[in-house]
C-alpha positions, 0 to 999 in steps of 0.5 A, a space after each residue: 814615556 813621561 811620568 806625571 804625579 797628580 792628586 788622586 781623582 775618583 776615576 783612579 779607583 780601578 788603577 789604584 785597586 790593581 796596585 793594591 792587589 799587587 801589594 796585598 799579594 806580595 804581603 800575603 805571600 809572606 804572611 798568609 796568617 795575617 793577610 786574607 785573600 780578597 777581591 777588594 784589595 782596596 775597599 771603596 769606603 777607604 778610597 772615598 775617605 781618602 778623597 773626602 777627608 781634609 786630613 788625608 791626601 793621595 797622589 798617583 804616578 801616571 805614565 800615559 793612561 796607566 797608573 804606575 804608582 800610588 801613595 796615600 797619606 793621613 795627617 795625624 796629631 799627637 796630643 792625647 797623653 800628658 807625657 807626649 809632646 804635642 805634634 802633627 805628622 804625616 803617616 804614609 798608609 800606602 805607597 806602592 809601585 806597579 811591579 812592572 815599573 819598579 826601580 825606575 824612581 817612581 817610589 822616590 818621586 811619590 815619597 818626595 811628593 808626600 814629604 813636600 805636601 806634609 811640610 806645606 801642611 805644617 807637619 813635623 815629620 813623615 812616618 810609616 810602617 813596614 813589615 820586617 820581611 820587606 827588606 827591599 822597602 826597608 832599604 828603600 826608606 833608609 836610602 831616602 833618609 828615614 830612620 827606624 824608630 821602634 819595633 813591634 814584635 810578635 810571638 805567634 802560637 
């Protein structure tokens, strides 16, 4: 079946929410202390913001009528501290592929779309956060050319 990438539309909420539910379940399996069980894996207000915010964009991968992947990006600016070089970047808030469609190149296509759009909008780079337990995603991002920039560490008690 042919895969198409297109900007997010209002009617995509159900399909995107389903994918976000899968992503949340995977994260919750590793960090139940951090991720709550909820019926609303992707809050409607966050989805509305993605649709309306001029400094954000979303893309879905669609096969037939089924949404098989989703990527949400926020455009950000750094100019808040005298010691930081002012710059703009694209931050990937979410990138997820249906668990039944992984390893078919969908994530790569979503990522490449985000990079192309970020360049078109004058961003200097693309950034994202990834959990340390998600070694598959870390390997995926490294294969796409991303480099580790810093670590956030935790001491739980």
